[in-house]
KOLDO-991456 format. One line per 4 residues: number of its first residue (from 1); for each residue x, y, z of N, C-alpha, C. Coordinates in steps of 0.001 Angstrom, whole numbers, plus 500000, padded with zeros to 6 digits. Layout:
N
NUM> X/Y/Z/X/Y/Z/X/Y/Z  ...
//
This chain:
296
1> 146933/348503/963162/147024/347358/962256/146653/347787/960841  147399/347318/959859/147068/347616/958478/145719/347010/958112  144948/347760/957342/143631/347270/956942/143744/346001/956110  144798/345909/955300/144977/344703/954490/145198/343480/955378
5> 145979/343641/956427/146202/342532/957361/144907/342151/958066  144146/343160/958497/142860/342895/959143/141929/342135/958206  141931/342532/956932/141093/341851/955944/141504/340395/955788  142818/340127/955768/143290/338752/955631/142880/337901/956830
9> 142986/338467/958023/142573/337739/959224/141079/337425/959189  140304/338410/958814/138846/338278/958740/138460/337185/957750  139054/337231/956554/138678/336263/955528/139280/334888/955784  140442/334837/956411/140987/333537/956798/140014/332816/957720
13> 139491/333541/958706/138531/332943/959636/137248/332541/958922  136787/333365/957990/135563/333034/957253/135746/331760/956439  136894/331622/955785/137105/330455/954934/137290/329178/955747  137942/329275/956899/138059/328096/957767/136675/327660/958236
17> 135866/328621/958664/134497/328317/959090/133676/327763/957934  133858/328318/956749/133110/327852/955573/133482/326419/955217  134770/326094/955316/135206/324727/955026/134549/323737/955982  134522/324094/957273/133889/323209/958256/132398/323073/957993
21> 131732/324182/957707/130293/324131/957455/129973/323285/956231  130787/323421/955186/130570/322626/953977/130779/321147/954272  131817/320836/955047/132060/319438/955422/130888/318870/956212  130330/319670/957110/129179/319223/957898/127992/318901/956990
25> 127709/319803/956056/126562/319604/955169/126735/318371/954295  127938/318179/953751/128180/317020/952897/128128/315725/953703  128631/315771/954929/128592/314586/955785/127154/314184/956088  126314/315166/956396/124903/314891/956676/124197/314383/955423
29> 124511/314984/954268/123898/314519/953019/124269/313067/952748  125521/312701/953040/125944/311318/952855/125214/310363/953777  125024/310771/955033/124273/309929/955972/122802/309831/955567  122259/310933/955060/120856/310914/954630/120635/309930/953486
33> 121664/309750/952670/121537/308825/951541/121341/307389/952004  121645/307116/953267/121491/305761/953811/120175/305563/954547  119372/306628/954649/118118/306544/955396/117038/305833/954592  115944/305418/955254/114872/304689/954559/114279/305446/953383
37> 114278/306775/953434/113671/307565/952358/114689/307991/951318  115889/307416/951354/116975/307897/950500/116629/307824/949017  115950/306775/948599/115695/306600/947172/114828/307715/946609  113813/308137/947363/112917/309183/946865/113485/310576/947087
41> 114364/310740/948072/114853/312072/948427/116299/312323/948028  116938/311365/947368/118381/311447/947149/118785/312708/946396  118086/313029/945317/118465/314204/944527/118351/315475/945350  117266/315585/946134/117082/316777/946961/118151/316871/948042
45> 118486/315732/948674/119468/315738/949758/120831/316206/949267  121243/315737/948085/122555/316129/947582/122537/317522/946973  121364/317991/946564/121276/319354/946029/121324/320397/947134  120904/320016/948347/120822/320988/949446/122143/321697/949725
49> 123290/320983/949833/124539/321707/950084/124878/322714/948992  124525/322390/947747/124799/323324/946654/123891/324538/946725  122635/324324/947081/121715/325450/947230/122145/326359/948374  122563/325763/949476/122957/326546/950646/124188/327381/950353
53> 125168/326792/949662/126410/327508/949393/126345/328354/948135  125204/328330/947430/125080/329129/946223/125817/328540/945041  126010/327213/945031/126761/326566/943957/125893/325566/943196  124591/325779/943195/123712/324811/942548/123847/324862/941037
57> 123991/326067/940464/124093/326189/939015/125497/325867/938516  126492/326299/939242/127867/326049/938820/128780/326206/940018  129842/325445/940018/130816/325546/941101/132014/326330/940606  132389/327328/941373/133532/328161/941013/134486/328197/942189
61> 135689/327672/942010/136688/327712/943073/137364/329067/943063  137542/329614/944227/138201/330902/944315/139097/330905/945539  140154/331637/945456/141101/331683/946558/141442/333106/946919  142032/333271/948047/142458/334587/948514/143815/334426/949172
65> 144720/335272/948784/146054/335221/949379/145954/335561/950862  146517/334713/951673/146561/334972/953106/147977/335398/953467  148115/336619/953916/149432/337154/954231/149380/337804/955606  149167/336981/956611/149031/337510/957966/150017/336842/958909
69> 151155/336399/958359/152118/335647/959166/152669/336463/960325  152667/337778/960204/153235/338621/961257/152326/338740/962477  151055/338421/962330/150128/338622/963447/149535/337328/963986  149620/336227/963242/149152/334958/963791/150321/334264/964484
73> 150020/333382/965411/151074/332700/966160/151688/331583/965327  152855/331118/965748/153517/330028/965028/152670/328761/965070  151956/328559/966176/151081/327383/966277/149929/327462/965275  149370/328656/965097/148310/328833/964105/148841/328568/962704
77> 150014/329101/962430/150596/328909/961105/150879/327431/960848  151336/326715/961870/151610/325293/961718/150338/324525/961380  149229/324875/962028/147959/324205/961732/147542/324469/960289  147633/325729/959859/147259/326075/958486/148148/325342/957489
81> 149449/325336/957738/150392/324740/956803/150231/323228/956724  150116/322565/957883/149952/321111/957867/148603/320708/957280  147599/321551/957455/146299/321271/956832/146413/321345/955321  147119/322359/954831/147312/322500/953383/148082/321303/952827
85> 149138/320897/953514/149913/319748/953051/149078/318473/953113  148298/318325/954181/147446/317148/954297/146370/317099/953235  145852/318266/952877/144803/318339/951865/145300/317826/950519  146566/318077/950232/147127/317651/948946/147246/316135/948845
89> 147202/315459/949982/147302/313996/949978/145966/313325/949672  144875/314084/949772/143552/313503/949543/143190/313592/948060  143859/312791/947234/143477/312743/945830/142316/311768/945660  141883/311586/944426/140700/310756/944171/140907/309308/944612
93> 142132/308797/944485/142390/307414/944884/142285/307249/946399  142858/308202/947133/142804/308135/948592/141366/308269/949071  140615/309197/948455/139218/309381/948838/138407/308115/948585  138680/307469/947462/137945/306250/947142/138278/305146/948132
97> 139537/305078/948555/139965/304024/949477/139462/304290/950894  139606/305534/951368/139259/305861/952751/137797/306267/952913  137173/306711/951826/135781/307138/951889/135656/308616/952197  134577/309218/951722/134390/310656/951909/134175/311023/953376
101> 133582/310124/954157/133319/310432/955565/134608/310704/956329  135649/309943/956028/136935/310147/956697/137515/311511/956344  137389/311889/955082/137903/313190/954654/137132/314328/955316  135816/314233/955329/134996/315292/955922/135236/315396/957425
105> 135422/314261/958085/135743/314286/959515/137086/314967/959745  138036/314727/958849/139356/315367/958948/139244/316880/958788  138430/317333/957841/138236/318778/957641/137668/319415/958905  136647/318792/959477/136049/319338/960706/137059/319343/961851
109> 137840/318292/961948/138852/318214/963009/139893/319319/962859  140329/319577/961626/141329/320627/961401/140755/322008/961721  139496/322213/961406/138851/323486/961737/138768/323671/963247  138388/322610/963955/138329/322675/965414/139711/322965/965998
113> 140730/322324/965433/142091/322527/965921/142532/323973/965703  142247/324508/964518/142629/325890/964227/141945/326854/965189  140659/326636/965433/139920/327535/966315/140447/327439/967752  140742/326221/968194/141261/326051/969543/142641/326660/969714
117> 143511/326454/968728/144855/327025/968785/144787/328546/968732  143885/329077/967921/143722/330530/967841/143331/331103/969197  142340/330502/969812/141859/331004/971104/142909/330837/972197  143679/329752/972124/144602/329433/973201/145976/330053/973089
121> 146374/330518/971883/147744/331020/971717/147822/332455/971218  146761/332976/970641/146820/334320/970064/146505/335375/971119  147268/336444/971116/146968/337564/971985/145566/338068/971668  144738/338262/972687/143355/338669/972453/143287/340183/972242
125> 143852/340582/971114/143926/341993/970757/143069/342253/969530  143372/343314/968807/142572/343670/967641/142602/342583/966572  143780/341977/966354/143893/340916/965357/142990/339743/965708  142959/339368/966973/142095/338282/967432/140632/338614/967180
129> 140253/339867/967413/138854/340257/967232/138447/340233/965762  139376/340562/964863/139058/340442/963441/138850/338984/963058  139634/338100/963651/139464/336676/963402/138108/336197/963894  137728/336602/965099/136417/336238/965645/135290/336815/964792
133> 135495/338031/964339/134490/338688/963509/134210/337870/962256  135269/337421/961585/135089/336616/960380/134380/335306/960653  134744/334652/961758/134124/333371/962110/132618/333506/962279  132187/334506/963023/130766/334587/963369/129919/335227/962276
137> 130502/336072/961443/129763/336547/960272/129477/335373/959342  130484/334553/959101/130316/333388/958233/129325/332396/958827  129415/332166/960122/128533/331198/960774/127077/331657/960729  126848/332948/960955/125484/333482/960899/124904/333334/959500
141> 125693/333687/958495/125238/333588/957110/124909/332142/956754  125780/331222/957142/125574/329812/956833/124325/329265/957509  124098/329644/958768/122938/329133/959498/121635/329541/958832  121519/330805/958463/120275/331271/957841/120042/330545/956523
145> 121099/330318/955758/120956/329606/954481/120545/328151/954698  121113/327504/955710/120730/326122/956019/119251/326043/956373  118799/326956/957220/117390/326945/957615/116483/327231/956427  116904/328119/955553/116085/328472/954397/115876/327267/953484
149> 116928/326481/953286/116833/325322/952395/116289/324098/953128  116892/323754/954264/116553/322495/954936/115303/322594/955799  115219/323608/956651/114060/323720/957540/112784/323928/956736  112776/324930/955877/111556/325212/955116/111213/324078/954162
153> 112238/323418/953631/111973/322273/952763/111301/321137/953505  111724/320899/954746/111120/319831/955542/109697/320173/955966  109461/321428/956315/108107/321839/956708/107131/321635/955558  107601/321883/954351/106736/321781/953179/106597/320353/952661
157> 107235/319405/953345/107176/318014/952917/105750/317487/952937  105385/316716/951956/104034/316154/951890/103858/315049/952918  102609/314723/953231/102296/313783/954313/102834/312385/954044  102910/311960/952783/103349/310602/952498/104841/310412/952729
161> 105578/311503/952968/107001/311391/953263/107271/311536/954755  106231/311639/955554/106382/311975/956970/107197/310946/957749  107257/309691/957266/107992/308672/958013/109467/308995/958126  109997/309764/957191/111420/310089/957238/111727/311383/957938
165> 110702/312080/958410/110915/313407/958972/111806/313394/960204  111631/312410/961087/112437/312378/962313/113920/312351/961969  114292/311495/961029/115694/311394/960642/116183/312687/959995  115320/313308/959192/115710/314542/958515/115880/315689/959510
169> 114989/315773/960484/115103/316840/961483/116356/316660/962337  116648/315433/962743/117867/315211/963522/119108/315468/962672  119024/315178/961376/120146/315475/960482/120384/316977/960397  119299/317748/960342/119430/319209/960333/120137/319690/961597
173> 119739/319170/962744/120376/319564/963998/121844/319146/964037  122143/317956/963518/123541/317510/963486/124392/318397/962594  123817/318906/961528/124595/319714/960584/125100/321007/961199  124495/321432/962306/124965/322634/963003/125382/322301/964439
177> 125706/321031/964680/126168/320571/966004/125214/320977/967119  123925/320798/966883/122935/321244/967868/122027/320123/968359  122259/318886/967940/121364/317797/968336/121435/317545/969842  122640/317489/970394/122767/317257/971833/122187/318421/972630
181> 122425/319636/972159/121868/320803/972849/120347/320767/972820  119773/320380/971675/118314/320298/971567/117764/319300/972579  118411/318144/972681/117921/317110/973591/118052/317532/975051  119059/318326/975361/119200/318822/976734/118113/319834/977071
185> 117740/320642/976088/116748/321694/976335/115331/321152/976238  115058/320342/975201/113686/319909/974924/113472/318408/975077  114440/317694/975587/114394/316242/975695/114404/315635/974299  113678/314541/974089/113855/313794/972852/112784/314067/971799
189> 111726/314729/972133/110675/314975/971152/111130/316036/970160  111056/315703/968866/111481/316621/967814/110279/317428/967344  110313/318727/967582/109241/319639/967179/109864/320754/966339  109422/320936/965090/110036/321941/964221/110108/323338/964823
193> 109037/323793/965462/109058/325141/966040/110147/325281/967102  110380/324215/967845/111423/324260/968878/112811/324291/968244  112963/323580/967136/114239/323627/966410/114522/325053/965957  113507/325694/965393/113668/327076/964939/113992/328004/966106
197> 113306/327806/967221/113547/328618/968418/114998/328488/968879  115481/327263/968921/116846/327011/969386/117875/327626/968446  117709/327410/967149/118729/327822/966188/118705/329312/965881  117570/329945/966079/117493/331380/965799/117672/332244/967041
201> 117036/331889/968145/116910/332826/969258/117619/332418/970543  118189/331217/970598/118844/330805/971841/120122/331622/972070  120309/332087/973293/121445/332959/973618/122694/332184/974036  122578/330868/974204/123694/330091/974744/124255/329075/973757
205> 123570/328829/972653/124054/327876/971654/125063/328570/970735  126304/328091/970650/127338/328796/969882/127052/328945/968394  126111/328168/967864/125800/328279/966445/124408/328856/966182  123766/329387/967205/122478/330048/966967/122708/331422/966356
209> 121706/331936/965668/121846/333249/965047/122011/334335/966099  121254/334257/967186/121363/335249/968250/122773/335286/968830  123336/334117/969083/124688/334043/969648/125703/334635/968675  125596/334276/967398/126539/334776/966392/126471/336294/966272
213> 125261/336830/966238/125095/338279/966105/125674/338997/967319  125486/338429/968513/126054/339030/969724/127578/339044/969660  128184/337972/969150/129638/337915/969023/130141/338922/967992  129420/339051/966880/129791/340045/965862/129732/341442/966455
217> 128692/341714/967223/128545/343030/967850/129713/343319/968791  130067/342353/969633/131155/342565/970583/132483/342802/969874  132741/342033/968819/133990/342209/968075/134033/343569/967395  132928/343967/966779/132877/345265/966103/133013/346414/967090
221> 132368/346280/968232/132440/347341/969237/133879/347536/969708  134612/346440/969856/136006/346534/970285/136884/347165/969213  136616/346836/967947/137440/347335/966848/137112/348781/966507  135817/349096/966462/135394/350415/965998/135329/351440/967120
225> 134787/351038/968253/134719/351935/969391/133703/353043/969280  132946/353098/968186/131962/354163/967996/130637/353565/967569  129588/353872/968304/128263/353344/967977/127698/353966/966711  128334/355049/966224/127839/355721/965028/128319/355057/963744
229> 129253/354115/963843/129777/353457/962652/128694/352605/961997  128675/352611/960661/127626/351909/959915/127540/350418/960238  128665/349678/960323/128537/348251/960651/127886/348005/962008  128219/348840/962992/127611/348669/964315/126123/348963/964285
233> 125734/349968/963534/124299/350269/963426/123559/349098/962792  124159/348497/961777/123517/347370/961095/123362/346172/962016  124433/345836/962733/124365/344657/963596/123486/344917/964817  123458/346162/965311/122559/346492/966425/121097/346365/966001
237> 120803/346739/964747/119443/346589/964242/119029/345137/964141  119953/344287/963683/119665/342856/963585/119498/342241/964972  120350/342632/965906/120248/342096/967266/118918/342495/967904  118515/343750/967719/117243/344215/968283/116073/343443/967681
241> 116164/343140/966376/115101/342371/965715/114963/340995/966348  116069/340339/966617/116029/339011/967226/115657/339079/968700  116162/340081/969395/115932/340204/970831/114454/340412/971152  113745/341089/970263/112328/341391/970492/111384/340404/969806
245> 111946/339408/969139/111125/338510/968328/110557/337360/969148  109386/336913/968745/108837/335630/969165/108687/334811/967892  108589/333497/968022/108621/332646/966841/107505/332964/965855  106332/333335/966354/105233/333658/965444/105577/334835/964537
249> 106443/335738/965014/106863/336874/964191/107724/336429/963019  108404/335314/963179/109364/334855/962182/108808/333763/961285  107537/333389/961501/106956/332284/960750/105738/332725/959959  105497/332025/958870/104306/332258/958066/103173/331388/958599
253> 102023/331489/957967/100866/330709/958410/101100/329206/958273  101919/328790/957291/102186/327357/957115/103400/326892/957919  103885/327733/958834/104969/327425/959781/106336/327338/959121  106485/327866/957918/107825/328034/957372/108413/329327/957925
257> 109724/329423/957897/110399/330596/958450/110554/331684/957396  110347/332921/957805/110579/334067/956931/112053/334464/957072  112886/333851/956250/114329/333978/956438/114994/334971/955500  114348/335310/954402/114990/336238/953473/115291/337595/954107
261> 114376/338160/954926/114731/339424/955598/115936/339278/956526  116041/338147/957218/117190/337928/958097/118471/337765/957291  118383/337026/956187/119559/336850/955337/120010/338184/954760  119046/339025/954388/119383/340351/953862/120089/341192/954918
265> 119650/341080/956169/120285/341836/957258/121705/341335/957523  121896/340019/957515/123237/339466/957710/124155/339898/956569  123649/339849/955351/124439/340277/954193/124781/341754/954278  123849/342545/954796/124097/343979/954949/125196/344231/955974
269> 125188/343486/957061/126252/343618/958063/127607/343312/957432  127687/342205/956679/128944/341832/956028/129392/342900/955037  128439/343444/954277/128777/344483/953298/129271/345749/953985  128650/346103/955099/129072/347295/955841/130471/347106/956429
273> 130776/345899/956877/132118/345614/957397/133154/345794/956296  132887/345216/955133/133818/345351/954009/133996/346807/953603  132876/347521/953488/132924/348897/952992/133610/349842/953975  133388/349619/955259/133905/350551/956269/135323/350220/956713
277> 135604/348941/956914/136884/348553/957494/137957/348231/956470  137559/347647/955341/138560/347133/954421/138652/347912/953114  137523/348177/952482/137538/348777/951149/138267/350110/951076  138065/351053/952016/138723/352358/951873/140236/352262/951823
281> 140833/351490/952748/142281/351422/952798/142839/350595/951652  142118/349525/951268/142599/348690/950175/142569/349446/948866  141669/350421/948762/141582/351231/947549/142545/352409/947591  143256/352588/948705/144230/353653/948806/143701/354944/949371
285> 142455/354953/949872/141886/356155/950472/141944/356033/951981  141941/357138/952702/142050/357075/954158/140850/356378/954784  141103/355635/955846/140010/355020/956602/139312/356088/957423  138011/355920/957697/137304/356878/958544/138007/357041/959881
289> 138039/358250/960377/138770/358553/961609/138280/357691/962761  139222/357081/963456/138893/356337/964664/138418/354921/964437  138323/354478/963163/137785/353139/962924/138834/352056/963117  140049/352321/962669/141110/351346/962862/142174/351980/963743
293> 141997/351874/964999/142917/352509/965926/144306/351896/965790  145285/352746/965614/146651/352263/965483/146979/351769/964097  146087/352013/963102/146373/351558/961743/147542/352330/961185  148388/351613/960441/149544/352278/959843/149232/352667/958413
//
Protein backbone atom coordinates (compact mmCIF):
# COMPACT_ATOMS: atom_id res chain seq x y z
CA UNK A 1 0.00 0.00 0.00
CA UNK A 2 1.24 3.49 -0.79
CA UNK A 3 2.25 5.43 2.29
CA UNK A 4 0.18 8.38 1.12
CA UNK A 5 -2.93 6.20 0.96
CA UNK A 6 -2.19 4.77 4.40
CA UNK A 7 -1.82 8.31 5.74
CA UNK A 8 -5.19 9.31 4.26
CA UNK A 9 -6.91 6.31 5.83
CA UNK A 10 -5.29 7.01 9.20
CA UNK A 11 -6.24 10.69 9.21
CA UNK A 12 -9.72 10.07 7.84
CA UNK A 13 -10.38 7.84 10.84
CA UNK A 14 -8.87 10.39 13.23
CA UNK A 15 -11.04 13.20 11.90
CA UNK A 16 -14.24 11.14 12.03
CA UNK A 17 -13.45 10.22 15.63
CA UNK A 18 -12.56 13.84 16.42
CA UNK A 19 -15.86 15.08 15.00
CA UNK A 20 -17.79 12.64 17.19
CA UNK A 21 -15.76 13.51 20.28
CA UNK A 22 -16.30 17.23 19.71
CA UNK A 23 -20.03 16.68 19.26
CA UNK A 24 -20.13 14.72 22.52
CA UNK A 25 -18.35 17.47 24.44
CA UNK A 26 -20.56 20.23 23.04
CA UNK A 27 -23.70 18.20 23.72
CA UNK A 28 -22.68 17.68 27.35
CA UNK A 29 -21.77 21.36 27.72
CA UNK A 30 -25.23 22.27 26.44
CA UNK A 31 -26.91 19.93 28.92
CA UNK A 32 -24.73 21.28 31.73
CA UNK A 33 -26.02 24.76 30.97
CA UNK A 34 -29.45 23.56 32.11
CA UNK A 35 -28.26 22.20 35.46
CA UNK A 36 -28.89 23.92 38.82
CA UNK A 37 -25.31 25.25 38.93
CA UNK A 38 -25.38 26.54 35.35
CA UNK A 39 -25.35 30.22 36.25
CA UNK A 40 -22.14 30.03 38.29
CA UNK A 41 -20.40 27.45 36.08
CA UNK A 42 -21.57 28.46 32.60
CA UNK A 43 -18.33 30.08 31.43
CA UNK A 44 -16.24 27.15 32.63
CA UNK A 45 -18.59 24.56 31.09
CA UNK A 46 -18.46 26.15 27.65
CA UNK A 47 -14.72 26.77 27.87
CA UNK A 48 -14.00 23.09 28.58
CA UNK A 49 -14.50 21.86 24.98
CA UNK A 50 -12.15 24.58 23.74
CA UNK A 51 -9.51 23.72 26.33
CA UNK A 52 -9.75 20.02 25.52
CA UNK A 53 -9.44 20.53 21.77
CA UNK A 54 -6.73 23.17 22.10
CA UNK A 55 -8.94 25.92 20.64
CA UNK A 56 -9.38 28.12 23.69
CA UNK A 57 -7.25 31.00 22.37
CA UNK A 58 -8.33 30.81 18.75
CA UNK A 59 -10.19 28.48 16.46
CA UNK A 60 -8.47 27.46 13.27
CA UNK A 61 -10.28 25.30 10.72
CA UNK A 62 -8.06 22.98 8.79
CA UNK A 63 -8.71 20.30 6.26
CA UNK A 64 -6.91 17.41 4.67
CA UNK A 65 -7.51 16.00 1.25
CA UNK A 66 -8.88 12.50 1.50
CA UNK A 67 -7.93 10.45 -1.52
CA UNK A 68 -8.50 6.85 -0.53
CA UNK A 69 -11.36 5.95 -2.85
CA UNK A 70 -9.47 2.94 -4.20
CA UNK A 71 -9.23 1.21 -0.82
CA UNK A 72 -12.46 2.11 0.99
CA UNK A 73 -15.70 0.35 0.09
CA UNK A 74 -18.51 1.97 -1.87
CA UNK A 75 -20.65 1.87 1.28
CA UNK A 76 -17.99 3.79 3.21
CA UNK A 77 -17.72 6.35 0.45
CA UNK A 78 -21.50 6.77 0.39
CA UNK A 79 -21.54 7.49 4.13
CA UNK A 80 -18.75 10.06 3.79
CA UNK A 81 -20.37 11.72 0.78
CA UNK A 82 -23.89 11.87 2.20
CA UNK A 83 -22.50 13.21 5.47
CA UNK A 84 -20.70 15.98 3.60
CA UNK A 85 -23.85 16.85 1.65
CA UNK A 86 -25.94 16.74 4.82
CA UNK A 87 -23.48 18.97 6.64
CA UNK A 88 -23.95 21.68 4.03
CA UNK A 89 -27.65 21.80 4.86
CA UNK A 90 -27.00 22.78 8.48
CA UNK A 91 -26.68 26.53 8.04
CA UNK A 92 -27.34 29.02 10.83
CA UNK A 93 -31.07 29.18 10.09
CA UNK A 94 -31.51 25.41 10.21
CA UNK A 95 -29.47 25.19 13.42
CA UNK A 96 -31.58 27.90 15.02
CA UNK A 97 -34.80 26.15 14.01
CA UNK A 98 -33.79 22.57 14.88
CA UNK A 99 -31.46 23.37 17.77
CA UNK A 100 -27.84 22.43 18.32
CA UNK A 101 -28.74 19.16 20.07
CA UNK A 102 -30.27 17.78 16.88
CA UNK A 103 -27.16 18.67 14.90
CA UNK A 104 -24.78 17.15 17.45
CA UNK A 105 -26.88 13.98 17.62
CA UNK A 106 -26.69 13.78 13.82
CA UNK A 107 -22.88 14.10 13.90
CA UNK A 108 -22.61 11.27 16.43
CA UNK A 109 -25.01 9.13 14.42
CA UNK A 110 -23.00 9.63 11.22
CA UNK A 111 -19.79 8.71 13.02
CA UNK A 112 -21.39 5.54 14.37
CA UNK A 113 -22.66 4.69 10.90
CA UNK A 114 -19.24 5.20 9.32
CA UNK A 115 -17.56 3.03 11.94
CA UNK A 116 -20.15 0.28 11.58
CA UNK A 117 -20.00 0.30 7.78
CA UNK A 118 -16.20 0.24 7.92
CA UNK A 119 -16.15 -2.78 10.19
CA UNK A 120 -18.90 -4.58 8.30
CA UNK A 121 -17.86 -4.02 4.67
CA UNK A 122 -14.12 -3.36 4.52
CA UNK A 123 -11.67 -6.19 4.01
CA UNK A 124 -9.81 -6.57 7.31
CA UNK A 125 -6.43 -6.05 5.72
CA UNK A 126 -3.68 -3.47 6.07
CA UNK A 127 -5.97 -0.61 5.00
CA UNK A 128 -8.48 -1.56 7.68
CA UNK A 129 -5.74 -1.62 10.31
CA UNK A 130 -4.60 1.88 9.38
CA UNK A 131 -8.19 3.03 9.82
CA UNK A 132 -8.39 1.38 13.24
CA UNK A 133 -5.03 2.86 14.15
CA UNK A 134 -6.27 6.39 13.46
CA UNK A 135 -9.48 5.85 15.42
CA UNK A 136 -7.80 4.66 18.60
CA UNK A 137 -4.89 7.10 18.56
CA UNK A 138 -7.41 9.94 18.35
CA UNK A 139 -9.65 8.40 21.01
CA UNK A 140 -6.76 7.92 23.45
CA UNK A 141 -5.57 11.50 22.97
CA UNK A 142 -9.08 12.88 23.43
CA UNK A 143 -9.73 10.86 26.60
CA UNK A 144 -6.60 12.07 28.37
CA UNK A 145 -7.42 15.68 27.47
CA UNK A 146 -10.99 15.32 28.74
CA UNK A 147 -9.77 13.92 32.05
CA UNK A 148 -7.15 16.64 32.37
CA UNK A 149 -9.72 19.42 31.98
CA UNK A 150 -12.95 17.91 33.34
CA UNK A 151 -11.85 15.35 35.94
CA UNK A 152 -9.16 17.46 37.56
CA UNK A 153 -11.35 20.54 37.38
CA UNK A 154 -14.14 18.76 39.25
CA UNK A 155 -11.79 17.37 41.90
CA UNK A 156 -10.53 20.88 42.58
CA UNK A 157 -14.06 22.23 42.94
CA UNK A 158 -14.67 24.12 46.17
CA UNK A 159 -17.06 22.75 48.81
CA UNK A 160 -19.80 25.33 48.17
CA UNK A 161 -20.24 23.96 44.64
CA UNK A 162 -20.53 20.34 45.78
CA UNK A 163 -24.30 20.19 45.17
CA UNK A 164 -23.69 20.11 41.43
CA UNK A 165 -20.95 17.51 41.49
CA UNK A 166 -23.21 14.50 40.88
CA UNK A 167 -24.53 16.02 37.67
CA UNK A 168 -21.05 17.06 36.57
CA UNK A 169 -19.56 13.62 37.19
CA UNK A 170 -22.35 11.88 35.27
CA UNK A 171 -21.90 14.43 32.47
CA UNK A 172 -18.21 13.50 32.31
CA UNK A 173 -19.12 9.82 31.99
CA UNK A 174 -21.72 10.59 29.32
CA UNK A 175 -19.18 12.54 27.29
CA UNK A 176 -17.23 9.31 26.74
CA UNK A 177 -20.26 6.98 26.59
CA UNK A 178 -19.28 5.37 29.88
CA UNK A 179 -22.18 6.15 32.24
CA UNK A 180 -24.00 2.86 31.66
CA UNK A 181 -20.75 0.91 31.92
CA UNK A 182 -19.93 2.67 35.20
CA UNK A 183 -23.32 1.78 36.65
CA UNK A 184 -22.92 -1.86 35.63
CA UNK A 185 -19.50 -2.09 37.27
CA UNK A 186 -19.96 0.13 40.33
CA UNK A 187 -23.75 0.44 40.61
CA UNK A 188 -25.11 3.94 41.15
CA UNK A 189 -22.71 5.54 43.62
CA UNK A 190 -20.51 8.10 41.87
CA UNK A 191 -16.95 8.02 43.23
CA UNK A 192 -14.23 10.03 41.41
CA UNK A 193 -11.50 7.44 41.97
CA UNK A 194 -13.71 4.76 40.43
CA UNK A 195 -14.38 6.98 37.42
CA UNK A 196 -10.63 7.37 36.93
CA UNK A 197 -10.11 3.62 37.34
CA UNK A 198 -12.74 2.84 34.72
CA UNK A 199 -11.63 5.40 32.15
CA UNK A 200 -7.90 4.82 32.47
CA UNK A 201 -7.34 1.17 33.34
CA UNK A 202 -10.42 -0.87 32.41
CA UNK A 203 -9.59 -3.50 29.77
CA UNK A 204 -13.15 -3.93 28.46
CA UNK A 205 -14.46 -0.37 28.04
CA UNK A 206 -14.00 0.66 24.37
CA UNK A 207 -13.15 4.24 25.32
CA UNK A 208 -10.77 3.57 28.21
CA UNK A 209 -7.12 4.47 27.75
CA UNK A 210 -6.00 0.89 28.36
CA UNK A 211 -8.38 -0.43 25.70
CA UNK A 212 -7.32 2.21 23.16
CA UNK A 213 -3.61 1.57 23.72
CA UNK A 214 -4.15 -2.19 23.30
CA UNK A 215 -5.94 -1.58 19.98
CA UNK A 216 -3.16 0.74 18.79
CA UNK A 217 -0.60 -1.92 19.68
CA UNK A 218 -2.46 -4.65 17.79
CA UNK A 219 -2.87 -2.48 14.69
CA UNK A 220 0.79 -1.43 14.72
CA UNK A 221 1.98 -4.98 15.25
CA UNK A 222 0.00 -6.12 12.21
CA UNK A 223 1.29 -3.27 10.03
CA UNK A 224 4.91 -3.19 11.15
CA UNK A 225 5.59 -6.79 12.08
CA UNK A 226 8.76 -5.85 13.97
CA UNK A 227 8.99 -5.17 17.69
CA UNK A 228 12.09 -3.06 17.03
CA UNK A 229 10.12 -0.34 15.24
CA UNK A 230 10.00 2.96 17.14
CA UNK A 231 6.17 3.29 17.21
CA UNK A 232 5.82 -0.20 18.68
CA UNK A 233 8.42 0.52 21.33
CA UNK A 234 6.57 3.70 22.30
CA UNK A 235 3.16 2.07 22.54
CA UNK A 236 4.58 -0.97 24.39
CA UNK A 237 6.08 1.41 26.95
CA UNK A 238 2.74 3.15 27.44
CA UNK A 239 0.90 -0.16 27.73
CA UNK A 240 3.38 -1.44 30.33
CA UNK A 241 2.94 1.79 32.31
CA UNK A 242 -0.83 1.29 32.45
CA UNK A 243 -0.67 -2.47 32.94
CA UNK A 244 1.48 -2.12 36.06
CA UNK A 245 -0.29 0.94 37.45
CA UNK A 246 -2.57 1.29 40.44
CA UNK A 247 -4.65 4.42 40.88
CA UNK A 248 -2.44 5.81 43.64
CA UNK A 249 0.45 5.83 41.14
CA UNK A 250 -1.55 8.07 38.82
CA UNK A 251 -2.90 10.48 41.43
CA UNK A 252 -1.50 13.32 43.48
CA UNK A 253 -2.11 13.85 47.18
CA UNK A 254 -5.22 15.95 46.42
CA UNK A 255 -6.61 13.10 44.23
CA UNK A 256 -6.16 14.88 40.92
CA UNK A 257 -4.76 12.79 38.09
CA UNK A 258 -1.19 13.14 36.87
CA UNK A 259 -2.13 13.22 33.20
CA UNK A 260 0.58 15.26 31.52
CA UNK A 261 3.03 12.30 31.46
CA UNK A 262 0.32 10.12 29.89
CA UNK A 263 -0.57 12.80 27.36
CA UNK A 264 3.12 13.14 26.48
CA UNK A 265 3.34 9.38 25.91
CA UNK A 266 0.24 9.35 23.69
CA UNK A 267 1.62 12.29 21.71
CA UNK A 268 4.93 10.48 21.36
CA UNK A 269 3.19 7.41 19.95
CA UNK A 270 1.36 9.58 17.39
CA UNK A 271 4.60 11.37 16.46
CA UNK A 272 6.44 8.07 16.03
CA UNK A 273 3.65 6.78 13.77
CA UNK A 274 3.87 9.87 11.57
CA UNK A 275 7.66 9.85 11.46
CA UNK A 276 8.05 6.13 10.76
CA UNK A 277 5.08 5.26 8.57
CA UNK A 278 4.15 8.41 6.71
CA UNK A 279 6.82 11.12 6.73
CA UNK A 280 9.63 9.20 4.93
CA UNK A 281 7.57 8.22 1.90
CA UNK A 282 5.66 11.50 1.72
CA UNK A 283 8.99 13.32 1.65
CA UNK A 284 10.19 11.09 -1.19
CA UNK A 285 12.68 9.01 0.81
CA UNK A 286 12.50 5.23 1.12
CA UNK A 287 10.48 3.77 3.98
CA UNK A 288 12.40 1.67 6.52
CA UNK A 289 12.73 -1.91 5.31
CA UNK A 290 9.82 -4.13 6.24
CA UNK A 291 7.63 -1.38 7.69
CA UNK A 292 5.10 -1.14 4.89
CA UNK A 293 4.87 -4.59 3.47
CA UNK A 294 3.77 -4.51 -0.14
CA UNK A 295 4.20 -0.73 -0.40
CA UNK A 296 4.53 0.49 -3.95
